[in-house]
Backbone as CSV, one residue per row, in Angstrom:
resi,resn,N_x,N_y,N_z,CA_x,CA_y,CA_z,C_x,C_y,C_z
1,MET,20.396,-13.762,62.497,20.204,-12.774,61.422,18.759,-11.969,61.164
2,LYS,17.697,-12.919,61.285,16.386,-12.342,61.186,16.016,-11.505,62.355
3,LYS,16.618,-11.990,63.324,16.496,-10.917,64.697,17.219,-9.607,64.457
4,ILE,18.248,-9.812,64.038,19.037,-8.451,63.782,18.490,-7.339,62.969
5,ILE,17.923,-8.065,61.792,17.351,-7.351,60.744,15.769,-6.658,61.480
6,LYS,15.170,-7.545,62.060,13.876,-6.831,62.895,14.273,-5.982,63.848
7,ASN,15.236,-5.888,64.572,15.781,-4.878,65.499,16.206,-3.614,64.563
8,LEU,16.798,-3.756,63.605,17.120,-2.551,62.789,15.825,-1.864,62.333
9,ILE,14.964,-2.611,61.915,13.575,-2.111,61.405,12.995,-1.327,62.446
10,PHE,12.762,-2.043,63.538,12.214,-1.204,64.694,13.041,0.025,64.995
11,LEU,14.224,-0.075,64.948,15.012,1.144,65.384,14.768,2.438,64.579
12,ILE,14.695,1.857,63.107,14.531,3.121,62.056,13.224,3.419,62.293
13,PHE,12.183,2.608,62.538,10.887,2.931,62.617,10.709,3.917,63.842
14,MET,11.339,3.658,65.205,11.305,4.357,66.359,12.070,6.054,66.133
15,LEU,13.145,5.776,65.207,13.822,6.948,64.969,12.878,8.012,64.172
16,ALA,12.026,7.339,63.138,11.212,8.023,62.406,9.997,8.697,63.197
17,ILE,9.628,8.038,64.168,8.548,8.530,64.989,9.033,9.559,65.877
18,GLU,10.119,9.482,66.555,10.830,10.483,67.351,11.000,11.763,66.511
19,GLN,11.548,11.622,65.244,12.012,12.713,64.193,10.753,13.373,64.054
20,SER,9.640,12.718,63.675,8.321,13.286,63.284,7.899,14.154,64.488
21,ALA,8.148,13.707,65.567,7.470,14.374,66.801,8.027,15.856,67.037
22,TYR,9.187,16.039,66.347,9.791,17.372,66.422,9.790,18.076,65.169
23,CYS,8.853,17.754,64.349,8.707,18.185,62.940,7.223,18.843,62.744
24,TYR,7.007,19.723,61.924,5.694,20.322,61.716,5.211,19.936,60.306
25,THR,4.180,19.423,59.984,3.886,19.083,58.693,2.819,20.190,58.038
26,LEU,3.155,20.815,57.356,2.243,21.748,56.742,1.624,21.300,55.402
27,THR,0.271,20.946,55.329,-0.204,20.388,54.353,-0.585,21.338,53.187
28,ASN,-0.933,20.882,52.074,-1.345,21.914,51.072,-2.803,22.591,51.482
29,GLU,-3.677,21.724,52.002,-5.020,22.337,52.346,-4.522,23.625,53.340
30,GLU,-3.877,23.292,54.328,-3.698,24.340,55.362,-2.965,25.479,54.856
31,LEU,-1.868,25.176,54.060,-1.245,26.521,53.182,-2.077,27.161,52.400
32,THR,-2.992,26.511,51.638,-4.023,27.113,50.687,-4.880,28.025,51.567
33,ASN,-5.246,27.429,52.678,-6.617,28.284,53.675,-5.755,29.445,54.054
34,ILE,-4.475,29.404,54.526,-3.707,30.611,55.188,-3.565,31.648,54.133
35,ILE,-3.152,31.123,52.982,-2.806,32.291,51.857,-4.085,32.925,51.321
36,SER,-5.099,32.000,51.061,-6.601,32.698,50.653,-6.952,33.472,51.726
37,LEU,-7.110,33.138,53.061,-7.645,33.871,53.910,-7.017,35.596,54.016
38,ASN,-5.542,35.620,53.902,-4.691,36.642,54.200,-4.845,37.583,52.862
39,ILE,-5.046,36.998,51.630,-5.190,37.724,50.299,-6.441,38.198,50.280
40,SER,-7.533,37.399,50.693,-8.981,37.828,50.643,-9.283,38.993,51.512
41,LYS,-8.597,39.016,52.787,-8.783,40.120,53.639,-8.404,41.341,53.012
42,GLU,-6.899,41.394,52.451,-6.273,42.514,51.860,-6.885,43.104,50.545
43,ILE,-7.666,42.177,49.709,-8.375,42.553,48.661,-9.626,43.267,48.913
44,LYS,-10.323,42.702,49.965,-11.501,43.032,50.330,-11.444,44.602,50.888
45,SER,-10.315,44.729,51.790,-10.157,46.194,51.946,-9.888,47.140,51.120
46,MET,-9.450,46.642,49.873,-9.013,47.681,48.745,-10.191,48.137,47.790
47,VAL,-11.062,47.042,47.969,-12.300,47.415,46.899,-13.669,47.620,47.554
48,SER,-13.574,47.521,48.792,-14.832,47.546,49.632,-15.744,48.907,49.337
49,LYS,-14.917,49.914,48.948,-15.793,51.175,48.779,-16.449,51.158,47.271
50,TYR,-16.165,50.165,46.382,-16.570,49.962,45.126,-17.686,48.840,45.138
51,SER,-17.421,47.865,45.984,-18.397,46.539,45.910,-17.967,45.609,46.968
52,ASP,-18.853,44.859,47.524,-18.519,43.697,48.362,-18.943,42.225,47.524
53,ASP,-19.124,42.383,46.265,-19.333,41.160,45.463,-18.054,41.025,44.555
54,ILE,-17.205,40.224,45.371,-15.787,39.884,44.575,-15.716,38.461,44.421
55,LYS,-14.844,38.104,43.589,-14.315,36.757,43.556,-12.989,36.629,43.355
56,ILE,-12.147,35.695,44.066,-10.727,35.880,44.021,-10.316,34.470,43.441
57,ASN,-9.484,34.232,42.431,-8.900,32.958,42.121,-7.299,32.935,42.474
58,ILE,-6.893,32.138,42.982,-5.439,31.888,43.247,-5.014,30.788,42.648
59,THR,-3.882,31.068,41.936,-3.262,29.662,41.279,-1.693,30.074,41.563
60,GLY,-1.050,28.509,41.586,0.399,28.373,41.671,0.848,27.815,43.085
61,ILE,-0.111,27.557,44.085,0.213,27.149,45.259,0.449,25.641,44.986
62,PRO,1.798,25.152,45.388,2.253,23.666,45.361,1.524,22.675,45.882
63,LYS,0.978,21.672,45.117,0.133,20.719,45.754,0.863,19.485,46.444
64,GLU,1.726,20.014,47.505,2.451,19.163,48.231,2.352,19.373,49.641
65,THR,2.944,18.503,50.484,3.073,18.571,51.990,4.345,19.089,52.149
66,ILE,4.704,20.045,53.080,5.930,20.697,53.300,6.067,20.307,55.057
67,GLN,7.506,19.727,54.953,7.941,19.060,56.228,9.030,20.019,56.663
68,THR,8.888,20.490,57.993,9.715,21.283,58.574,10.879,20.561,59.793
69,ASN,11.811,21.149,60.196,12.415,20.676,61.324,12.258,21.033,62.543
70,GLU,11.106,21.830,62.756,10.538,22.362,63.888,9.227,21.809,64.246
71,ASN,8.949,21.843,65.487,7.403,21.340,65.655,6.650,22.483,66.015
72,ILE,6.655,23.697,65.397,5.830,24.857,65.347,5.611,25.359,63.833
73,ARG,4.364,25.886,63.493,4.230,26.026,62.161,5.011,27.054,61.801
74,PRO,5.504,26.932,60.501,6.481,28.148,59.860,5.909,29.298,59.575
75,LYS,6.623,30.312,59.568,6.067,31.740,59.147,5.644,31.630,57.547
76,ILE,4.818,32.161,57.268,4.331,32.327,55.908,4.144,34.053,55.574
77,GLU,4.965,34.323,54.702,5.057,35.694,54.233,4.546,35.863,52.910
78,ILE,3.636,36.827,52.609,3.002,36.965,51.081,3.649,38.422,50.750
79,LEU,4.401,38.474,49.623,5.052,39.668,49.186,4.570,40.102,47.986
80,SER,4.539,41.366,47.866,4.033,41.819,46.386,4.721,42.969,45.966
81,GLN,5.141,43.337,44.937,5.863,44.624,44.545,4.961,45.734,44.251
82,ASN,3.445,45.334,44.478,2.587,46.614,44.209,1.621,46.598,45.184
83,SER,1.388,47.815,46.090,0.482,47.961,47.265,-0.806,48.306,46.610
84,LYS,-0.924,48.784,45.437,-2.434,49.083,44.935,-3.041,48.014,44.426
85,PHE,-4.301,47.976,44.301,-5.241,47.064,43.510,-4.988,46.959,42.056
86,GLN,-4.840,45.809,41.803,-4.806,45.367,40.315,-5.496,44.170,40.052
87,PRO,-6.503,43.992,38.828,-7.008,42.819,38.844,-6.185,41.447,38.818
88,ASN,-4.851,41.806,38.048,-4.095,40.607,38.066,-2.795,41.018,38.730
89,LEU,-2.482,40.342,40.049,-1.343,40.407,40.801,-0.458,39.098,41.071
90,TYR,0.659,39.364,40.966,1.713,38.300,41.088,2.281,38.418,42.496
91,LYS,2.268,37.562,43.224,2.692,37.588,44.734,3.800,36.515,44.915
92,ARG,4.830,36.795,45.838,5.891,35.578,46.251,5.275,35.170,47.617
93,ILE,5.359,33.939,47.688,5.118,33.374,49.000,6.456,33.021,49.298
94,VAL,6.791,33.339,50.643,8.122,32.731,51.275,7.692,32.177,52.452
95,ILE,8.044,30.819,52.841,7.774,29.911,54.089,9.193,29.807,54.781
96,LYS,9.262,30.355,56.038,10.474,30.417,56.926,10.258,29.732,58.103
97,ASP,11.428,29.262,58.673,11.352,28.866,60.038,11.543,29.848,61.207
98,SER,11.601,29.551,62.314,11.683,30.449,63.612,13.004,31.429,63.458
99,LYS,14.040,30.637,62.878,15.285,31.444,62.583,15.473,32.076,61.290
100,ASN,14.295,32.496,60.446,14.272,33.044,59.306,14.810,32.519,58.101
101,ASN,15.143,31.028,58.200,15.769,30.438,57.111,14.577,30.134,56.206
102,ILE,14.954,30.036,55.142,13.767,29.976,54.007,13.673,28.368,53.753
103,ILE,12.342,28.091,54.112,12.073,26.622,53.699,11.657,26.350,52.347
104,LYS,10.898,27.366,51.709,10.398,27.219,50.424,9.882,28.489,50.251
105,ALA,10.046,28.813,48.804,9.522,29.965,48.125,8.950,29.783,46.762
106,PHE,7.876,30.472,46.405,7.244,30.211,45.204,6.308,31.343,44.902
107,PRO,6.077,31.522,43.636,5.168,32.724,42.953,3.574,32.153,42.885
108,ILE,2.763,33.187,43.196,1.235,32.748,42.854,0.803,33.907,41.884
109,ASN,-0.388,33.527,41.326,-1.126,34.530,40.615,-2.332,34.739,41.326
110,VAL,-2.809,36.018,41.514,-4.187,36.413,42.215,-5.095,36.910,40.957
111,ARG,-6.097,36.637,40.694,-6.960,37.188,39.695,-8.356,37.393,40.539
112,THR,-8.657,38.813,40.694,-9.764,39.231,41.222,-10.837,39.831,40.176
113,TYR,-12.102,39.435,40.717,-13.285,39.694,39.800,-14.202,40.595,40.794
114,VAL,-14.625,41.833,40.275,-15.382,42.752,41.061,-16.732,42.845,40.328
115,TYR,-17.885,42.682,40.916,-19.239,42.973,40.221,-19.888,44.061,40.858
116,LYS,-20.521,44.852,40.002,-21.414,45.840,40.476,-22.405,46.179,39.362
117,ASN,-23.632,46.741,39.787,-24.591,47.185,38.672,-24.055,48.661,38.415
118,VAL,-23.724,48.789,37.210,-23.225,50.037,36.556,-23.973,50.409,35.252
119,LEU,-23.827,51.462,34.732,-24.187,52.161,33.749,-23.909,51.459,32.326
120,VAL,-24.701,51.069,31.573,-24.576,50.339,30.299,-25.415,50.823,29.128
121,ALA,-24.787,50.884,27.812,-25.563,51.455,26.643,-26.349,50.106,26.307
122,ASN,-27.735,50.464,26.190,-28.652,49.351,26.006,-29.082,49.464,24.484
123,THR,-28.364,50.557,23.615,-28.468,50.649,22.252,-27.253,51.279,21.713
124,ILE,-26.992,51.426,20.508,-25.889,52.251,20.005,-25.938,53.631,20.417
125,ILE,-24.982,54.289,21.019,-25.062,55.641,21.357,-23.751,56.337,20.460
126,PRO,-24.249,57.147,19.740,-23.102,57.802,18.848,-22.546,59.021,19.585
127,TYR,-21.386,59.521,19.110,-20.586,60.407,19.636,-21.342,61.867,19.644
128,ASN,-21.256,62.489,20.915,-22.144,63.764,20.921,-23.368,63.448,21.291
129,ALA,-24.009,62.267,21.433,-25.349,62.197,21.977,-25.485,62.048,23.285
130,GLU,-26.641,62.735,23.998,-26.915,62.628,25.354,-27.138,61.204,25.928
131,ILE,-26.674,60.946,27.106,-26.720,59.752,27.925,-28.065,59.876,28.502
132,ASN,-29.008,59.195,28.415,-30.312,59.202,29.377,-30.888,57.771,29.397
133,PRO,-32.037,57.800,30.264,-32.591,56.720,30.570,-33.225,55.743,29.258
134,LYS,-33.331,56.581,28.234,-33.726,55.766,26.992,-32.671,54.759,26.415
135,ASN,-31.363,55.370,26.486,-30.301,54.566,25.681,-29.220,53.939,26.735
136,SER,-29.656,54.000,28.270,-28.768,53.427,29.104,-29.503,52.907,30.105
137,ASN,-28.962,51.766,30.935,-29.564,51.266,32.105,-28.542,50.560,33.027
138,LEU,-29.068,50.340,34.212,-27.939,49.580,35.005,-27.886,47.923,34.842
139,GLU,-26.630,47.657,34.663,-26.488,46.100,34.596,-25.413,45.598,35.547
140,LYS,-25.627,44.471,35.918,-24.553,43.877,36.821,-23.281,43.436,35.913
141,ARG,-22.237,43.961,36.194,-21.053,43.773,35.201,-19.731,43.614,36.005
142,GLU,-18.569,42.957,35.390,-17.444,42.712,35.996,-16.528,44.060,35.779
143,ILE,-16.113,44.663,36.693,-15.691,46.100,36.626,-14.217,46.299,37.208
144,SER,-13.397,45.074,37.429,-12.449,45.095,38.092,-11.157,46.124,37.434
145,LYS,-11.197,46.261,36.180,-10.639,47.297,35.400,-10.992,48.545,35.461
146,TYR,-12.198,48.777,35.753,-12.572,50.256,35.646,-13.163,50.849,36.974
147,LEU,-12.735,50.546,38.112,-13.168,50.810,39.442,-13.625,52.413,39.535
148,ASP,-12.764,53.104,39.299,-12.956,54.678,39.284,-13.566,55.261,38.030
149,LYS,-14.109,54.304,37.253,-14.464,55.145,35.889,-15.881,54.846,35.569
150,VAL,-16.553,53.928,36.458,-18.008,53.417,36.066,-18.923,54.571,36.585
151,LEU,-20.155,54.257,36.085,-21.221,55.299,36.615,-22.384,54.259,37.110
152,TYR,-23.016,55.006,38.217,-24.057,54.294,38.985,-25.452,54.653,38.731
153,ASP,-25.677,55.739,37.826,-27.035,56.197,37.450,-26.819,57.063,36.119
154,ASN,-27.981,57.302,35.591,-28.066,58.121,34.264,-28.739,59.479,34.468
155,SER,-28.645,59.824,35.745,-29.518,61.016,36.058,-28.863,62.338,35.662
156,LYS,-27.533,62.488,35.355,-26.652,63.726,35.249,-26.814,63.926,33.604
157,ASN,-26.576,65.112,33.354,-26.558,65.435,31.835,-25.124,65.274,31.190
158,TYR,-24.985,64.015,30.770,-23.739,63.750,30.152,-23.868,63.531,28.556
159,ILE,-22.763,63.774,27.985,-22.832,63.772,26.403,-21.790,62.644,26.154
160,ALA,-21.921,61.595,25.354,-20.951,60.569,24.849,-19.679,61.399,24.181
161,GLY,-18.541,61.124,24.656,-17.322,61.547,24.049,-16.663,60.591,23.041
162,ARG,-17.507,59.443,22.867,-17.287,58.504,21.825,-18.269,57.800,21.462
163,ASN,-18.092,56.868,20.221,-19.254,55.987,20.073,-19.405,54.612,20.953
164,TYR,-20.544,54.454,21.377,-20.696,53.331,22.367,-21.658,52.362,21.683
165,SER,-21.118,51.187,21.608,-21.826,50.057,21.168,-22.682,49.368,21.930
166,LYS,-23.699,48.693,21.640,-24.871,48.192,22.658,-24.063,47.164,23.527
167,GLY,-24.360,47.440,24.792,-23.866,46.563,25.824,-22.473,47.000,26.460
168,SER,-21.941,48.173,25.905,-20.903,48.749,26.395,-21.109,49.333,27.654
169,ILE,-20.030,49.238,28.485,-19.984,49.969,29.966,-19.881,51.203,29.577
170,ILE,-20.196,52.310,30.032,-20.174,53.845,29.829,-19.336,54.294,31.005
171,LEU,-18.053,54.956,30.656,-16.954,55.044,31.489,-17.022,56.650,31.482
172,LYS,-16.619,57.228,32.768,-16.454,58.600,32.996,-15.632,59.390,32.016
173,ASP,-14.440,58.674,31.665,-13.560,59.380,31.020,-13.851,59.451,29.571
174,SER,-14.819,58.803,29.013,-15.443,59.036,27.735,-16.635,59.755,27.542
175,LEU,-16.850,60.716,28.716,-18.021,61.452,28.641,-17.802,62.783,28.652
176,LYS,-18.706,63.845,28.598,-18.420,65.283,28.850,-19.836,65.638,29.098
177,GLU,-19.750,66.834,30.228,-21.133,67.366,30.682,-21.978,68.045,29.567
178,LYS,-23.160,67.783,29.567,-24.057,68.342,28.673,-23.794,70.042,28.875
179,ALA,-23.714,70.765,27.629,-23.510,72.106,27.622,-24.999,72.898,28.178
180,LEU,-24.594,73.582,29.164,-25.807,74.630,29.553,-26.045,75.746,29.045
181,VAL,-24.726,76.275,28.179,-24.901,77.509,27.284,-24.341,77.127,25.941
182,LEU,-25.101,77.306,24.855,-24.926,76.917,23.568,-24.159,78.002,22.764
183,LYS,-23.261,77.733,22.037,-22.672,78.751,21.201,-23.848,79.688,20.394
184,ASP,-23.579,80.934,20.488,-24.328,81.927,19.807,-25.721,82.110,20.297
185,SER,-26.019,81.569,21.613,-27.183,81.689,22.424,-27.058,83.084,23.225
186,CYS,-28.257,83.467,23.509,-28.283,84.723,24.564,-28.062,84.421,25.850
187,VAL,-27.362,85.068,26.579,-26.858,84.796,27.848,-26.961,86.208,28.658
188,ASP,-27.125,86.040,29.819,-27.068,87.165,30.892,-25.519,87.192,31.572
189,ILE,-25.027,88.286,31.146,-23.743,88.484,31.786,-23.814,89.073,33.045
190,ILE,-23.383,88.475,34.139,-23.394,89.165,35.387,-22.172,89.525,35.825
191,PHE,-21.691,90.815,36.063,-20.373,91.326,36.437,-20.597,91.320,37.991
192,LEU,-19.594,90.918,38.489,-19.333,90.684,40.075,-18.073,91.380,40.571
193,SER,-18.163,92.266,41.495,-17.002,92.777,42.091,-16.565,92.250,43.400
194,ASN,-15.545,92.327,43.893,-15.114,91.977,45.316,-15.806,92.680,46.402
195,LYS,-16.277,93.854,46.037,-17.105,94.665,47.118,-18.494,94.200,46.920
196,GLY,-19.015,93.319,46.059,-20.567,93.040,46.112,-21.205,93.752,45.032
197,LEU,-20.573,94.668,44.169,-21.165,95.132,43.107,-21.754,94.257,42.063
198,LYS,-23.119,94.310,41.668,-23.581,93.508,40.627,-24.089,94.118,39.530
199,ILE,-23.814,93.978,38.138,-24.435,94.515,37.125,-24.725,93.435,36.096
200,THR,-25.829,93.446,35.552,-26.146,92.303,34.598,-26.490,92.920,33.279
201,LEU,-25.870,92.432,32.164,-25.904,92.910,30.815,-26.516,91.514,29.846
202,GLN,-26.962,91.873,28.857,-27.262,91.037,27.862,-26.259,90.784,26.917
203,GLY,-25.847,89.459,26.586,-24.804,89.169,25.608,-25.165,87.990,24.846
204,LYS,-24.037,87.547,24.087,-23.928,86.367,23.269,-22.925,85.647,23.716
205,ALA,-23.175,84.210,23.743,-21.966,83.262,23.992,-21.353,82.821,22.783
206,LEU,-19.874,82.903,22.711,-19.256,82.699,21.476,-18.633,81.379,21.472
207,LYS,-18.884,80.601,22.374,-18.685,79.145,22.722,-19.479,78.528,23.624
208,GLU,-19.720,77.160,23.524,-20.670,76.358,24.482,-19.666,76.143,25.647
209,GLY,-20.627,75.697,26.744,-19.924,75.344,27.969,-20.930,74.777,29.226
210,GLY,-20.360,74.047,29.936,-21.098,73.424,31.029,-20.705,74.278,32.388
211,ILE,-21.201,73.945,33.419,-21.131,74.658,34.501,-19.718,74.715,35.016
212,GLY,-19.067,75.647,35.556,-17.751,76.039,35.842,-16.767,76.150,34.469
213,ASP,-17.172,75.872,33.391,-16.323,76.113,32.253,-16.103,77.561,31.967
214,THR,-15.113,78.152,31.379,-14.818,79.494,31.041,-15.155,79.394,29.497
215,ILE,-15.703,80.475,29.034,-16.217,80.730,27.824,-16.077,82.184,27.469
216,LEU,-15.900,82.458,26.205,-15.981,83.868,25.760,-17.590,84.381,25.362
217,VAL,-17.596,85.341,25.934,-18.952,86.251,25.715,-18.881,87.513,25.324
218,ARG,-19.817,88.056,24.372,-19.974,89.476,24.050,-20.982,90.119,24.308
219,SER,-20.807,91.321,25.045,-21.920,92.215,25.539,-22.454,92.828,24.201
220,ASN,-24.081,93.052,24.454,-24.682,93.409,23.267,-24.472,95.104,23.324
221,LYS,-24.397,95.558,24.630,-24.543,97.174,24.760,-23.046,97.566,24.228
222,TYR,-21.805,97.067,24.740,-20.451,97.603,24.647,-19.750,97.037,23.431
223,ASN,-20.332,95.864,22.776,-19.696,94.993,21.990,-18.373,94.688,22.269
224,LYS,-18.082,94.367,23.669,-16.729,93.931,24.218,-16.870,92.314,24.466
225,ILE,-15.582,91.775,24.191,-15.617,90.420,24.624,-14.976,90.018,25.958
226,TYR,-15.589,89.261,26.801,-15.177,88.838,28.214,-14.954,87.333,28.423
227,ASN,-13.999,87.083,29.267,-13.924,85.623,29.732,-14.992,85.546,30.824
228,ALA,-15.727,84.641,30.712,-16.805,84.405,31.744,-16.925,83.004,32.012
229,THR,-17.347,82.686,33.346,-17.782,81.551,33.886,-19.278,80.919,33.987
230,VAL,-19.309,79.780,33.393,-20.890,79.393,33.224,-21.209,79.028,34.697
231,ASN,-22.503,79.628,34.947,-23.033,79.715,36.313,-24.352,78.707,36.406
232,SER,-24.963,78.971,35.339,-26.271,78.171,35.147,-26.773,78.141,33.934
233,PRO,-27.873,77.755,33.426,-28.357,77.718,32.237,-28.443,79.257,31.606
234,ASN,-27.653,79.551,30.603,-27.776,80.668,29.945,-27.530,81.942,30.795
235,GLU,-26.586,81.608,31.932,-26.193,82.720,32.851,-24.491,82.523,32.997
236,VAL,-23.761,83.768,32.944,-22.389,83.646,33.137,-21.771,84.573,33.953
237,ILE,-20.850,84.308,34.519,-20.343,85.376,35.495,-18.867,86.094,35.054
238,VAL,-18.858,87.414,35.274,-17.493,88.125,35.023,-17.147,88.793,36.068
239,ARG,-15.948,88.225,36.736,-15.355,88.976,37.916,-14.571,90.231,37.556
240,ILE,-15.057,91.196,38.380,-14.301,92.646,37.936,-13.676,93.203,39.199
C-alpha cells in the first residue's frame, strides 16, 4: 500500500513538472517592468517638449504570479480611451495568449508629475499690475496641469489679468499684454494704401491697446474717427 502511495505521489510530481515545462510563469516583477517601460516611453514622448524631469506612479498592478498554458510569454496590451496627455490616466491592461484568448484583464492608474522652472509670483501681484523681475522669478514647480500655460521668463511686458497671491504660478491665460498705446494719448496715425502711399497725421487714441490690437483713433486735423492697428508705441496704422 505504501509503495502504491509513493508511486502516485511520484506520478503526480512528474506530471506537474511536465506540465510546468509547457507553461510560462509571468511574475509580478516582470509584468510591472513591462508595463512601466511602455508607459514611461509613451508619456516621455508626450511631454518631452515641456520637460525631461518627470515622475510616473503606476498603481493597480496585481501582486501575483500569472500562470499560462503556453511556454511563451503572453501578449500584454495597454489600452487607453484617451490618446492625449493627462496628469491622471486610467488604462486597461489585457494579457492574452497566442490565440488572443484573454488570460487576465485589469485597470491601472497612471499619475504623472512634470517639473520645470517657471514664472512664479514672489509677492502679491494685484489685478492690472505689471509682471516684472521685481514681483516674479523662476522656481521649479510641478506643472502637469499647466503644460501650455506656464511662462519661462518675465522679459515680456505682461499685465496681470487677475490677482496673484505670493507663490502662485503665473499662467498665460490670466495675463494681457501691456498697452503700448494708452487711452487719450497722442499717436501718429499712418495711412497706408495698397500702392505704397503713406500719409502721417497726428491724432488721439480713444482706447488703449497692445501690438496688433485694433483701436479707435481720432485725427486732429479732420476730427474723423478711424479703426487703426497698433504698430509700435504711440504709432497706429490705417489701411486705405
